[in-house]
N, C-alpha and C positions, 0 to 999 in steps of 0.2 A: 763495640764490645759484644761478644756472643751472649745470647739470652740463656738464663738459667731456667726461668719459668715465667708464665704470664698469669695474671690474676684479674678476675672480675668480681666486683663487690656491689651488691644491689639490695636496697630496701624496697621490697615489692608490695608494700602497703596491704596488709591484711589479706594475704592470698589464701583463700579457703577452698578453692576448687569449684565454687558455685557458679563461676563464669568460665566455662571451658574455652571460650574464644579468647579471653584475656590470658589464661594459662598457656594456650597455644602460641600466642604472640611472644610471651616471655621465653618459652622453650625454644622457639625459632630464633630469637635474638641470641640466646646462649649458643645455639648451634652455629650461627653465623660468626660469632666472635671466636668460638673454639678455644676458650681459655684452658690452660693446664689445670688451674684451680679456680673454683668460684664459690661464692657464699651468697645465700639469699636470706634476708631478715624479714621477720613477720610472717613466717609460714604457719598457717593455722589449721590446716586440714590434712588428714591422712591421704586423701585422693591426690593431693599435690605431690606427695612423696612417691606414690606409686606411679604417677604419670611421668615423673622425672626418671625413675628407674627404667621405665619402658622406652622413653623417647631418647635417652642419653645413655646408651649401653656401654660407652667407653669409659665411664667414671665409676668410682667407688663413692658411696654416699654415707654421710654421717649427720645426725641431727641431735640437738640438745633435748634433754628430757627434764620433767619436773612439773610443779603445779602451775607454772606460767602458761599463758595461752599463746604467746608469740614465741616461736622457736627459731633458732638459727640453723639453717641447713648448709653443710659444707660438702663440696664434691672435689675429688682429685682424680686425675687420669690414672689408669691402671699402670702406666709405665713408671710411675714413681713409687718408691718405697715410702710408706707414710704411716703415721700413728696419730690417732685422734683421742682427745680427752676433754672433759669439762672442767672449768675452773670456777668453782662456786663462790670464791671470794669476791667476784665481780657482781654478785647479787647484793652485796653490801647490807646483809641482814634483812633484806626485803624478799620474802619468799616468792612474790610474783614477778620479780625482775628476772631477766635472762641471765644465765651463767655465761661465762666466756667460753667460746668454742676454739680449742687450740689444736692446730694441725702441725705436725712435725714432718718435714720431708727431707730426703737425702738426695742431693744432686752431685754426682761425680765426687763423692767422698765428703762433701760439705753438707752439714745439717742446718736447716732453716726452720725456725719456729714462727708460725703465723697465728696470731691471736685475733679472732673475729669477735667484735663487740657491738652490742646495741645498748647504749647507755641510757640513763634515766632521762625521760622526756618531760621536763617541766621548767618553766621560767620562774618558779617560786623560789624562795630561799632554801626550802628543803630540796628541791630539784638540783639547784646549783651545788648544795652541800654534798648530796649523794654522788654527783659526778666528780666532785673533788676527791672523795674517798676512792672512787673507782680509778681515777687517774693515779692516785697514790699506789694502788695495787699494781698498776703498770710499772711504775718505777721500781717497786720492790721485786717484782718478778724479773725485770731486766737485770738487776744486780745478781739475783740467784743464778740466772742463765750465764752471766759473765763468769761467775766463779767456777762453773763446770765446763766452760767452753774450751775446746782444744785449739782454736784458732787465735793464739796469742791473747787469750782471755777476752775475746770479743765475740759475743753471741750474735749470730745472724738472726735478729729479732725484728719482726714486722707486726705492727698493731694497726688494725683498720676496721672500718665499719661506720655505722651511724652513731656519732659521738653526741648528737643533739646539743651541740655547742650554741645555745641560744641566749646565754646571759641570764639576767635576773631582773624581774620587775618587782619593785618593792616601794609601796607608799609614795608614789609620785616620782617624777623624773630625777629629782635631786638625789635619790638614793639608788636609782637603777644602775645595773652593771650591764653595759652593752655586750653583745656577742663577741665583738672584736676584742674587748678586754679579757674575756674568758680565754680566747685563743692566744692572746699575748701572754697570759699567765702560763698556759700550757707550754708554749714555745720556750718560755724562760726556764721552766723546770726541766724539760727534756734536754735542753742544751747544757745543763750542768755536767761537769766532768764525771760525776758519780753515776749519771744516767747515760750520757753520750748518745742521744738520739736526736732526730730532726723530723720536722713535718714536711712532707713532699709538697711541692708546688703543683697547682692544678691549672688546666687550660681554661677553666671558667671558675670564678669564685663561688657562685651559688649552685647548690646541688638539689635544693628542694623548692618546690612551688606548688601551691594549691590552686593555681589557675588565676585568670584575670579577674574573676569575680570575688576572689578571696580578700578579706580585710587585712590579711597578713602578707607582707612582702616576701619575695624569694629570699632564701636563707642558706648560709654556709654551714651545713650540718654534718656532712660526711667527710672523714679525714683518713689519711694514711700517715703513720709515723714509723720510723725504722731506725735501726742502728746506724750511727753516723757514717761508718765506713762503707755501707752498702750503696750501690748505684742503680739508677733506673734509666730506661730509655727516655728520650725527650720527644715531645709532641708539640705541634704548632698551637699557640694559644688561640682561643675563640673569642677572647675579649681584648680590646686594644690595651687595656691596663689591667694587669693581674693584681687584684686587691686581696687575694686569698693568702695572707700570711707571707710565706717565703717568696722572694722575688723570682721571676722567671729568668731564663738564660737566653738573652737575645731573642725574645719573643717566643720562647719554648718553655714547656713545663713537663713535669715528670708523670703526672696522672692525667689521662685523657677523660674528660667528663662527656658522657654521651647520653643522648635522650632528648628531652624537651628543649634543651639549649640548642640543638641542631635544627630546630624547626624555624622557618623564615618568617612566619607571621604569628600573631597572638592567637588567632583561631586555630592554627595548626599545633601550637604549643598546648592549648587547652585540650585538643583532641588526643594528643599523645598522652597527656596526663590521665585522661579518662580511660584510654585503651591499655595503658601499661601501669604507670605508678606516678605518685607525686614526687618521687626521687629519680633523678638521673642515676645511671650506673657509672661506677669508676672502673677504668681499665688501665693497667700498668704492667710493665715488664721489668723484672729484676735481671741485671746482668750478672754473669758468673763471677764468683769470688776466687781470687788466686789462692792456691793452697799455700 
């Protein structure tokens, strides 16, 4: 199937521009991947924005604004007709949370809406509850887009980013909710006919790691969900068993996880995390929708 566009999504962990070497590596990675659209989460410095403008002249850039310190930066190649807006409902009444960054692009007469999110990061009951409200905002927005869609009432809707799906720790293991249960609940809701979305499979289940010396194990935090009728290119899995929600297709998955997971030794993984980010980046390609 021909490609409609490619997307790179990356939580770059408190990027302030104070380490030019790290910013240089991240920019060079984006240049190498050459995505049509990319999003960076946790941008915290104006120098980062200016460096990207200088080093990546083929893109138009947009960034969220507000009292929050961590911004979402979204870029799209000039060849696309695109519109950017903020969705403040994803702040969920918390002024310091990030708003949603929504990019609408038109490809050969088809409109696609991409919502980039950095959801609440906490394994407390409050954290889980806020994410639950944020997920509900996704479902509500999807229904609104379906109502105005010209493609047989099916919006071409993609939601992606750092969902922080880490479950909940509460008063001992008896009452804890594992991360897998939070993801199962998400899958259950988006699979409903009234929402009609699905979570894309990934070539590796875990996308976050704080290195071999961390007391926290690697975690499955970054996700992509989209309208059920949309299709994505398949990539070969990097794990013998894909444990990340949806099953793979004959050893292949729809989102390629790239970064520390590609390093062959623990030492090399730790070095990559130090030089780049504690998150791998997600890369995927959406295939064209028939008119």
